[in-house]
All heavy atoms as a GROMACS GRO file, in nm:
protein
  441
    1MET      N    1 -12.123 -13.969  -0.716
    1MET     CA    2 -12.169 -13.844  -0.658
    1MET      C    3 -12.066 -13.733  -0.677
    1MET      O    4 -12.101 -13.622  -0.710
    1MET     CB    5 -12.200 -13.868  -0.510
    1MET     CG    6 -12.246 -13.746  -0.437
    1MET     SD    7 -12.410 -13.702  -0.493
    1MET     CE    8 -12.452 -13.581  -0.377
    2VAL      N    9 -11.940 -13.767  -0.656
    2VAL     CA   10 -11.833 -13.668  -0.670
    2VAL      C   11 -11.821 -13.623  -0.814
    2VAL      O   12 -11.799 -13.504  -0.842
    2VAL     CB   13 -11.699 -13.726  -0.619
    2VAL    CG1   14 -11.585 -13.631  -0.646
    2VAL    CG2   15 -11.708 -13.758  -0.471
    3TRP      N   16 -11.842 -13.715  -0.908
    3TRP     CA   17 -11.829 -13.677  -1.048
    3TRP      C   18 -11.942 -13.584  -1.092
    3TRP      O   19 -11.923 -13.501  -1.182
    3TRP     CB   20 -11.819 -13.801  -1.137
    3TRP     CG   21 -11.939 -13.889  -1.137
    3TRP    CD1   22 -11.969 -13.989  -1.051
    3TRP    CD2   23 -12.049 -13.881  -1.227
    3TRP    NE1   24 -12.090 -14.044  -1.081
    3TRP    CE2   25 -12.142 -13.981  -1.190
    3TRP    CE3   26 -12.079 -13.800  -1.337
    3TRP    CZ2   27 -12.261 -14.001  -1.257
    3TRP    CZ3   28 -12.197 -13.822  -1.404
    3TRP    CH2   29 -12.287 -13.921  -1.364
    4LEU      N   30 -12.060 -13.592  -1.029
    4LEU     CA   31 -12.167 -13.498  -1.060
    4LEU      C   32 -12.132 -13.357  -1.014
    4LEU      O   33 -12.158 -13.259  -1.085
    4LEU     CB   34 -12.298 -13.542  -0.993
    4LEU     CG   35 -12.369 -13.661  -1.057
    4LEU    CD1   36 -12.488 -13.702  -0.973
    4LEU    CD2   37 -12.412 -13.627  -1.198
    5ILE      N   38 -12.072 -13.347  -0.897
    5ILE     CA   39 -12.029 -13.216  -0.847
    5ILE      C   40 -11.920 -13.160  -0.936
    5ILE      O   41 -11.921 -13.041  -0.970
    5ILE     CB   42 -11.983 -13.228  -0.700
    5ILE    CG1   43 -12.101 -13.267  -0.612
    5ILE    CG2   44 -11.920 -13.098  -0.653
    5ILE    CD1   45 -12.063 -13.302  -0.470
    6LEU      N   46 -11.826 -13.244  -0.977
    6LEU     CA   47 -11.719 -13.200  -1.066
    6LEU      C   48 -11.776 -13.156  -1.201
    6LEU      O   49 -11.736 -13.052  -1.255
    6LEU     CB   50 -11.618 -13.313  -1.085
    6LEU     CG   51 -11.498 -13.282  -1.174
    6LEU    CD1   52 -11.417 -13.168  -1.116
    6LEU    CD2   53 -11.413 -13.405  -1.192
    7LEU      N   54 -11.869 -13.232  -1.254
    7LEU     CA   55 -11.932 -13.196  -1.381
    7LEU      C   56 -12.006 -13.063  -1.370
    7LEU      O   57 -11.995 -12.976  -1.459
    7LEU     CB   58 -12.027 -13.306  -1.426
    7LEU     CG   59 -12.100 -13.282  -1.557
    7LEU    CD1   60 -12.001 -13.273  -1.672
    7LEU    CD2   61 -12.201 -13.392  -1.582
    8ALA      N   62 -12.080 -13.044  -1.262
    8ALA     CA   63 -12.152 -12.918  -1.242
    8ALA      C   64 -12.054 -12.801  -1.230
    8ALA      O   65 -12.079 -12.693  -1.286
    8ALA     CB   66 -12.240 -12.927  -1.118
    9ALA      N   67 -11.944 -12.822  -1.159
    9ALA     CA   68 -11.844 -12.715  -1.145
    9ALA      C   69 -11.783 -12.680  -1.280
    9ALA      O   70 -11.760 -12.562  -1.310
    9ALA     CB   71 -11.736 -12.757  -1.046
   10LEU      N   72 -11.756 -12.779  -1.363
   10LEU     CA   73 -11.700 -12.753  -1.496
   10LEU      C   74 -11.800 -12.678  -1.585
   10LEU      O   75 -11.762 -12.588  -1.660
   10LEU     CB   76 -11.658 -12.883  -1.563
   10LEU     CG   77 -11.533 -12.949  -1.506
   10LEU    CD1   78 -11.512 -13.086  -1.569
   10LEU    CD2   79 -11.411 -12.861  -1.528
   11VAL      N   80 -11.926 -12.714  -1.578
   11VAL     CA   81 -12.028 -12.646  -1.657
   11VAL      C   82 -12.041 -12.500  -1.612
   11VAL      O   83 -12.044 -12.409  -1.696
   11VAL     CB   84 -12.164 -12.719  -1.646
   11VAL    CG1   85 -12.277 -12.633  -1.702
   11VAL    CG2   86 -12.157 -12.852  -1.717
   12VAL      N   87 -12.043 -12.477  -1.482
   12VAL     CA   88 -12.054 -12.340  -1.431
   12VAL      C   89 -11.931 -12.259  -1.472
   12VAL      O   90 -11.943 -12.144  -1.514
   12VAL     CB   91 -12.072 -12.341  -1.278
   12VAL    CG1   92 -12.054 -12.201  -1.219
   12VAL    CG2   93 -12.209 -12.396  -1.242
   13ALA      N   94 -11.813 -12.318  -1.462
   13ALA     CA   95 -11.691 -12.247  -1.500
   13ALA      C   96 -11.692 -12.213  -1.650
   13ALA      O   97 -11.653 -12.104  -1.690
   13ALA     CB   98 -11.568 -12.331  -1.465
   14GLY      N   99 -11.738 -12.306  -1.732
   14GLY     CA  100 -11.746 -12.280  -1.876
   14GLY      C  101 -11.845 -12.171  -1.909
   14GLY      O  102 -11.819 -12.085  -1.993
   15LEU      N  103 -11.960 -12.172  -1.845
   15LEU     CA  104 -12.060 -12.068  -1.870
   15LEU      C  105 -12.011 -11.932  -1.824
   15LEU      O  106 -12.034 -11.830  -1.891
   15LEU     CB  107 -12.192 -12.104  -1.800
   15LEU     CG  108 -12.268 -12.222  -1.860
   15LEU    CD1  109 -12.385 -12.258  -1.772
   15LEU    CD2  110 -12.312 -12.192  -2.001
   16GLU      N  111 -11.944 -11.928  -1.710
   16GLU     CA  112 -11.892 -11.801  -1.660
   16GLU      C  113 -11.784 -11.746  -1.754
   16GLU      O  114 -11.779 -11.627  -1.782
   16GLU     CB  115 -11.834 -11.821  -1.519
   16GLU     CG  116 -11.778 -11.696  -1.457
   16GLU     CD  117 -11.883 -11.589  -1.431
   16GLU    OE1  118 -12.002 -11.622  -1.423
   16GLU    OE2  119 -11.844 -11.471  -1.420
   17ARG      N  120 -11.698 -11.833  -1.804
   17ARG     CA  121 -11.594 -11.790  -1.898
   17ARG      C  122 -11.656 -11.734  -2.025
   17ARG      O  123 -11.615 -11.632  -2.078
   17ARG     CB  124 -11.503 -11.908  -1.931
   17ARG     CG  125 -11.394 -11.874  -2.029
   17ARG     CD  126 -11.303 -11.994  -2.052
   17ARG     NE  127 -11.203 -11.961  -2.149
   17ARG     CZ  128 -11.210 -11.994  -2.278
   17ARG    NH1  129 -11.314 -12.061  -2.323
   17ARG    NH2  130 -11.114 -11.961  -2.361
   18ASN      N  131 -11.759 -11.801  -2.075
   18ASN     CA  132 -11.827 -11.755  -2.195
   18ASN      C  133 -11.895 -11.621  -2.172
   18ASN      O  134 -11.892 -11.533  -2.258
   18ASN     CB  135 -11.928 -11.859  -2.241
   18ASN     CG  136 -11.988 -11.825  -2.374
   18ASN    OD1  137 -11.917 -11.784  -2.465
   18ASN    ND2  138 -12.118 -11.840  -2.387
   19ARG      N  139 -11.957 -11.603  -2.056
   19ARG     CA  140 -12.025 -11.477  -2.025
   19ARG      C  141 -11.926 -11.362  -2.020
   19ARG      O  142 -11.954 -11.252  -2.068
   19ARG     CB  143 -12.100 -11.487  -1.892
   19ARG     CG  144 -12.183 -11.364  -1.860
   19ARG     CD  145 -12.236 -11.366  -1.719
   19ARG     NE  146 -12.132 -11.360  -1.619
   19ARG     CZ  147 -12.074 -11.247  -1.578
   19ARG    NH1  148 -12.109 -11.132  -1.630
   19ARG    NH2  149 -11.981 -11.249  -1.485
   20ARG      N  150 -11.809 -11.386  -1.967
   20ARG     CA  151 -11.708 -11.280  -1.958
   20ARG      C  152 -11.653 -11.240  -2.094
   20ARG      O  153 -11.609 -11.128  -2.113
   20ARG     CB  154 -11.593 -11.325  -1.869
   20ARG     CG  155 -11.629 -11.328  -1.725
   20ARG     CD  156 -11.511 -11.366  -1.641
   20ARG     NE  157 -11.548 -11.381  -1.502
   20ARG     CZ  158 -11.468 -11.425  -1.410
   20ARG    NH1  159 -11.346 -11.460  -1.439
   20ARG    NH2  160 -11.511 -11.435  -1.286
   21ARG      N  161 -11.656 -11.330  -2.191
   21ARG     CA  162 -11.601 -11.302  -2.323
   21ARG      C  163 -11.698 -11.226  -2.413
   21ARG      O  164 -11.659 -11.176  -2.517
   21ARG     CB  165 -11.563 -11.433  -2.391
   21ARG     CG  166 -11.448 -11.504  -2.319
   21ARG     CD  167 -11.409 -11.631  -2.388
   21ARG     NE  168 -11.344 -11.597  -2.513
   21ARG     CZ  169 -11.340 -11.677  -2.619
   21ARG    NH1  170 -11.398 -11.793  -2.615
   21ARG    NH2  171 -11.277 -11.640  -2.728
   22GLN      N  172 -11.826 -11.216  -2.375
   22GLN     CA  173 -11.925 -11.147  -2.456
   22GLN      C  174 -11.907 -10.996  -2.443
   22GLN      O  175 -11.905 -10.944  -2.333
   22GLN     CB  176 -12.067 -11.186  -2.412
   22GLN     CG  177 -12.097 -11.333  -2.425
   22GLN     CD  178 -12.092 -11.382  -2.568
   22GLN    OE1  179 -12.131 -11.310  -2.659
   22GLN    NE2  180 -12.044 -11.501  -2.587
   23PRO      N  181 -11.896 -10.925  -2.555
   23PRO     CA  182 -11.877 -10.780  -2.547
   23PRO      C  183 -12.003 -10.703  -2.511
   23PRO      O  184 -11.995 -10.594  -2.458
   23PRO     CB  185 -11.831 -10.743  -2.688
   23PRO     CG  186 -11.888 -10.849  -2.776
   23PRO     CD  187 -11.891 -10.974  -2.692
   24TYR      N  188 -12.122 -10.758  -2.539
   24TYR     CA  189 -12.247 -10.688  -2.511
   24TYR      C  190 -12.339 -10.779  -2.435
   24TYR      O  191 -12.331 -10.900  -2.453
   24TYR     CB  192 -12.315 -10.644  -2.640
   24TYR     CG  193 -12.238 -10.540  -2.714
   24TYR    CD1  194 -12.159 -10.572  -2.823
   24TYR    CD2  195 -12.241 -10.408  -2.673
   24TYR    CE1  196 -12.086 -10.477  -2.890
   24TYR    CE2  197 -12.169 -10.311  -2.739
   24TYR     CZ  198 -12.092 -10.346  -2.848
   24TYR     OH  199 -12.021 -10.251  -2.913
   25PRO      N  200 -12.426 -10.737  -2.355
   25PRO     CA  201 -12.449 -10.599  -2.315
   25PRO      C  202 -12.349 -10.556  -2.210
   25PRO      O  203 -12.316 -10.632  -2.121
   25PRO     CB  204 -12.590 -10.600  -2.257
   25PRO     CG  205 -12.607 -10.737  -2.206
   25PRO     CD  206 -12.526 -10.826  -2.298
   26ARG      N  207 -12.299 -10.439  -2.225
   26ARG     CA  208 -12.204 -10.383  -2.130
   26ARG      C  209 -12.278 -10.317  -2.015
   26ARG      O  210 -12.392 -10.272  -2.032
   26ARG     CB  211 -12.118 -10.276  -2.197
   26ARG     CG  212 -12.027 -10.330  -2.302
   26ARG     CD  213 -11.944 -10.218  -2.356
   26ARG     NE  214 -11.872 -10.265  -2.473
   26ARG     CZ  215 -11.814 -10.186  -2.559
   26ARG    NH1  216 -11.820 -10.056  -2.543
   26ARG    NH2  217 -11.751 -10.234  -2.662
   27PRO      N  218 -12.214 -10.308  -1.901
   27PRO     CA  219 -12.274 -10.230  -1.792
   27PRO      C  220 -12.287 -10.083  -1.835
   27PRO      O  221 -12.208 -10.034  -1.914
   27PRO     CB  222 -12.175 -10.243  -1.677
   27PRO     CG  223 -12.087 -10.357  -1.712
   27PRO     CD  224 -12.090 -10.373  -1.861
   28ARG      N  225 -12.387 -10.016  -1.785
   28ARG     CA  226 -12.411  -9.876  -1.825
   28ARG      C  227 -12.296  -9.785  -1.787
   28ARG      O  228 -12.278  -9.680  -1.845
   28ARG     CB  229 -12.539  -9.825  -1.759
   28ARG     CG  230 -12.662  -9.895  -1.809
   28ARG     CD  231 -12.696  -9.848  -1.946
   28ARG     NE  232 -12.818  -9.913  -1.992
   28ARG     CZ  233 -12.852  -9.918  -2.118
   28ARG    NH1  234 -12.778  -9.863  -2.209
   28ARG    NH2  235 -12.963  -9.979  -2.153
   29THR      N  236 -12.217  -9.822  -1.688
   29THR     CA  237 -12.107  -9.737  -1.645
   29THR      C  238 -11.983  -9.754  -1.731
   29THR      O  239 -11.884  -9.686  -1.710
   29THR     CB  240 -12.070  -9.769  -1.499
   29THR    OG1  241 -12.033  -9.907  -1.490
   29THR    CG2  242 -12.186  -9.741  -1.406
   30ALA      N  243 -11.986  -9.844  -1.832
   30ALA     CA  244 -11.869  -9.871  -1.912
   30ALA      C  245 -11.848  -9.770  -2.024
   30ALA      O  246 -11.749  -9.775  -2.093
   30ALA     CB  247 -11.876 -10.012  -1.971
   31GLY      N  248 -11.942  -9.678  -2.044
   31GLY     CA  249 -11.927  -9.582  -2.152
   31GLY      C  250 -12.061  -9.546  -2.212
   31GLY      O  251 -12.165  -9.557  -2.146
   32GLY      N  252 -12.059  -9.505  -2.335
   32GLY     CA  253 -12.181  -9.462  -2.401
   32GLY      C  254 -12.278  -9.576  -2.424
   32GLY      O  255 -12.240  -9.692  -2.434
   33SER      N  256 -12.403  -9.541  -2.436
   33SER     CA  257 -12.506  -9.642  -2.460
   33SER      C  258 -12.580  -9.612  -2.590
   33SER      O  259 -12.698  -9.640  -2.602
   33SER     CB  260 -12.603  -9.647  -2.343
   33SER     OG  261 -12.668  -9.522  -2.329
   34ARG      N  262 -12.510  -9.556  -2.686
   34ARG     CA  263 -12.573  -9.522  -2.814
   34ARG      C  264 -12.559  -9.637  -2.912
   34ARG      O  265 -12.508  -9.623  -3.022
   34ARG     CB  266 -12.508  -9.398  -2.873
   34ARG     CG  267 -12.533  -9.274  -2.791
   34ARG     CD  268 -12.475  -9.154  -2.858
   34ARG     NE  269 -12.497  -9.036  -2.778
   34ARG     CZ  270 -12.451  -8.919  -2.808
   34ARG    NH1  271 -12.379  -8.902  -2.917
   34ARG    NH2  272 -12.476  -8.816  -2.731
   35ILE      N  273 -12.606  -9.753  -2.874
   35ILE     CA  274 -12.601  -9.871  -2.959
   35ILE      C  275 -12.734  -9.882  -3.031
   35ILE      O  276 -12.840  -9.878  -2.970
   35ILE     CB  277 -12.575  -9.998  -2.874
   35ILE    CG1  278 -12.442  -9.985  -2.803
   35ILE    CG2  279 -12.578 -10.121  -2.962
   35ILE    CD1  280 -12.418 -10.093  -2.701
   36GLN      N  281 -12.727  -9.894  -3.164
   36GLN     CA  282 -12.849  -9.902  -3.243
   36GLN      C  283 -12.907 -10.042  -3.230
   36GLN      O  284 -12.842 -10.141  -3.265
   36GLN     CB  285 -12.818  -9.872  -3.388
   36GLN     CG  286 -12.937  -9.875  -3.479
   36GLN     CD  287 -12.900  -9.848  -3.622
   36GLN    OE1  288 -12.783  -9.840  -3.657
   36GLN    NE2  289 -12.999  -9.835  -3.706
   37ASP      N  290 -13.029 -10.052  -3.180
   37ASP     CA  291 -13.096 -10.180  -3.164
   37ASP      C  292 -13.182 -10.205  -3.286
   37ASP      O  293 -13.297 -10.160  -3.295
   37ASP     CB  294 -13.179 -10.180  -3.036
   37ASP     CG  295 -13.235 -10.317  -3.003
   37ASP    OD1  296 -13.212 -10.410  -3.082
   37ASP    OD2  297 -13.300 -10.330  -2.899
   38ARG      N  298 -13.126 -10.275  -3.385
   38ARG     CA  299 -13.199 -10.297  -3.510
   38ARG      C  300 -13.315 -10.393  -3.491
   38ARG      O  301 -13.414 -10.386  -3.564
   38ARG     CB  302 -13.103 -10.349  -3.617
   38ARG     CG  303 -12.998 -10.245  -3.650
   38ARG     CD  304 -12.911 -10.285  -3.764
   38ARG     NE  305 -12.884 -10.426  -3.770
   38ARG     CZ  306 -12.796 -10.481  -3.851
   38ARG    NH1  307 -12.726 -10.407  -3.933
   38ARG    NH2  308 -12.776 -10.611  -3.851
   39ASP      N  309 -13.305 -10.485  -3.395
   39ASP     CA  310 -13.417 -10.576  -3.369
   39ASP      C  311 -13.540 -10.498  -3.322
   39ASP      O  312 -13.651 -10.524  -3.365
   39ASP     CB  313 -13.380 -10.681  -3.265
   39ASP     CG  314 -13.282 -10.783  -3.318
   39ASP    OD1  315 -13.281 -10.804  -3.441
   39ASP    OD2  316 -13.207 -10.841  -3.238
   40LEU      N  317 -13.518 -10.402  -3.233
   40LEU     CA  318 -13.628 -10.322  -3.183
   40LEU      C  319 -13.691 -10.241  -3.297
   40LEU      O  320 -13.814 -10.235  -3.309
   40LEU     CB  321 -13.580 -10.228  -3.072
   40LEU     CG  322 -13.684 -10.134  -3.014
   40LEU    CD1  323 -13.798 -10.213  -2.950
   40LEU    CD2  324 -13.621 -10.041  -2.913
   41GLU      N  325 -13.609 -10.183  -3.383
   41GLU     CA  326 -13.662 -10.107  -3.497
   41GLU      C  327 -13.744 -10.196  -3.590
   41GLU      O  328 -13.850 -10.157  -3.638
   41GLU     CB  329 -13.547 -10.044  -3.574
   41GLU     CG  330 -13.474  -9.935  -3.498
   41GLU     CD  331 -13.354  -9.883  -3.574
   41GLU    OE1  332 -13.330  -9.926  -3.689
   41GLU    OE2  333 -13.283  -9.798  -3.518
   42ARG      N  334 -13.698 -10.319  -3.612
   42ARG     CA  335 -13.769 -10.410  -3.700
   42ARG      C  336 -13.903 -10.450  -3.640
   42ARG      O  337 -14.006 -10.452  -3.709
   42ARG     CB  338 -13.685 -10.536  -3.725
   42ARG     CG  339 -13.753 -10.637  -3.814
   42ARG     CD  340 -13.670 -10.763  -3.828
   42ARG     NE  341 -13.632 -10.820  -3.701
   42ARG     CZ  342 -13.710 -10.899  -3.626
   42ARG    NH1  343 -13.831 -10.927  -3.666
   42ARG    NH2  344 -13.668 -10.947  -3.512
   43VAL      N  345 -13.905 -10.478  -3.510
   43VAL     CA  346 -14.030 -10.519  -3.445
   43VAL      C  347 -14.130 -10.404  -3.446
   43VAL      O  348 -14.249 -10.424  -3.475
   43VAL     CB  349 -14.001 -10.566  -3.300
   43VAL    CG1  350 -14.129 -10.581  -3.222
   43VAL    CG2  351 -13.924 -10.697  -3.302
   44VAL      N  352 -14.084 -10.283  -3.420
   44VAL     CA  353 -14.173 -10.167  -3.422
   44VAL      C  354 -14.231 -10.148  -3.562
   44VAL      O  355 -14.350 -10.122  -3.579
   44VAL     CB  356 -14.100 -10.040  -3.372
   44VAL    CG1  357 -14.182  -9.916  -3.399
   44VAL    CG2  358 -14.067 -10.053  -3.224
   45ALA      N  359 -14.147 -10.162  -3.665
   45ALA     CA  360 -14.195 -10.147  -3.802
   45ALA      C  361 -14.297 -10.254  -3.836
   45ALA      O  362 -14.398 -10.227  -3.904
   45ALA     CB  363 -14.077 -10.153  -3.899
   46GLU      N  364 -14.276 -10.377  -3.791
   46GLU     CA  365 -14.372 -10.484  -3.818
   46GLU      C  366 -14.504 -10.460  -3.747
   46GLU      O  367 -14.611 -10.485  -3.803
   46GLU     CB  368 -14.314 -10.618  -3.776
   46GLU     CG  369 -14.203 -10.667  -3.867
   46GLU     CD  370 -14.143 -10.798  -3.820
   46GLU    OE1  371 -14.188 -10.852  -3.717
   46GLU    OE2  372 -14.051 -10.846  -3.888
   47ILE      N  373 -14.499 -10.411  -3.624
   47ILE     CA  374 -14.622 -10.382  -3.550
   47ILE      C  375 -14.700 -10.269  -3.617
   47ILE      O  376 -14.822 -10.276  -3.632
   47ILE     CB  377 -14.591 -10.349  -3.403
   47ILE    CG1  378 -14.540 -10.474  -3.332
   47ILE    CG2  379 -14.712 -10.291  -3.332
   47ILE    CD1  380 -14.488 -10.450  -3.193
   48ARG      N  381 -14.629 -10.166  -3.662
   48ARG     CA  382 -14.697 -10.056  -3.732
   48ARG      C  383 -14.760 -10.103  -3.862
   48ARG      O  384 -14.872 -10.064  -3.895
   48ARG     CB  385 -14.597  -9.944  -3.759
   48ARG     CG  386 -14.562  -9.864  -3.638
   48ARG     CD  387 -14.469  -9.751  -3.670
   48ARG     NE  388 -14.434  -9.678  -3.548
   48ARG     CZ  389 -14.322  -9.612  -3.529
   48ARG    NH1  390 -14.231  -9.608  -3.628
   48ARG    NH2  391 -14.298  -9.551  -3.417
   49ALA      N  392 -14.689 -10.188  -3.936
   49ALA     CA  393 -14.743 -10.238  -4.062
   49ALA      C  394 -14.867 -10.325  -4.036
   49ALA      O  395 -14.966 -10.316  -4.110
   49ALA     CB  396 -14.637 -10.320  -4.136
   50ALA      N  397 -14.864 -10.404  -3.931
   50ALA     CA  398 -14.980 -10.489  -3.898
   50ALA      C  399 -15.098 -10.402  -3.856
   50ALA      O  400 -15.213 -10.432  -3.891
   50ALA     CB  401 -14.944 -10.587  -3.788
   51ALA      N  402 -15.073 -10.295  -3.783
   51ALA     CA  403 -15.181 -10.206  -3.740
   51ALA      C  404 -15.243 -10.134  -3.859
   51ALA      O  405 -15.364 -10.110  -3.863
   51ALA     CB  406 -15.127 -10.106  -3.637
   52GLU      N  407 -15.160 -10.096  -3.956
   52GLU     CA  408 -15.210 -10.028  -4.075
   52GLU      C  409 -15.297 -10.122  -4.159
   52GLU      O  410 -15.396 -10.081  -4.219
   52GLU     CB  411 -15.095  -9.972  -4.157
   52GLU     CG  412 -15.027  -9.854  -4.095
   52GLU     CD  413 -14.907  -9.807  -4.174
   52GLU    OE1  414 -14.881  -9.862  -4.284
   52GLU    OE2  415 -14.840  -9.715  -4.127
   53ARG      N  416 -15.259 -10.250  -4.163
   53ARG     CA  417 -15.336 -10.348  -4.240
   53ARG      C  418 -15.474 -10.371  -4.177
   53ARG      O  419 -15.571 -10.393  -4.248
   53ARG     CB  420 -15.262 -10.481  -4.249
   53ARG     CG  421 -15.164 -10.485  -4.364
   53ARG     CD  422 -15.104 -10.622  -4.377
   53ARG     NE  423 -14.971 -10.616  -4.313
   53ARG     CZ  424 -14.920 -10.707  -4.235
   53ARG    NH1  425 -14.988 -10.815  -4.206
   53ARG    NH2  426 -14.802 -10.692  -4.183
   54GLU      N  427 -15.482 -10.367  -4.045
   54GLU     CA  428 -15.608 -10.393  -3.977
   54GLU      C  429 -15.702 -10.274  -3.982
   54GLU      O  430 -15.823 -10.291  -3.970
   54GLU     CB  431 -15.581 -10.433  -3.831
   54GLU     CG  432 -15.516 -10.568  -3.817
   54GLU     CD  433 -15.491 -10.604  -3.672
   54GLU    OE1  434 -15.530 -10.526  -3.582
   54GLU    OE2  435 -15.432 -10.710  -3.649
   55SER      N  436 -15.650 -10.154  -3.998
   55SER     CA  437 -15.739 -10.037  -3.997
   55SER      C  438 -15.786  -9.997  -4.134
   55SER      O  439 -15.783 -10.059  -4.229
   55SER     CB  440 -15.672  -9.918  -3.932
   55SER     OG  441 -15.544  -9.894  -3.981
   0.00000   0.00000   0.00000
């Protein structure tokens, strides 16, 4: 039982450490938010292309 609690604590600590090391997404108060979201642009382009094909 104790080893399960220890294992869970180690997993939580590892995940928290990893989350802190990620540079994005930053809080909005950390500076500018002019980050180009290329995934969003690609999805919008694909949706437009699909709509053009159907019409």
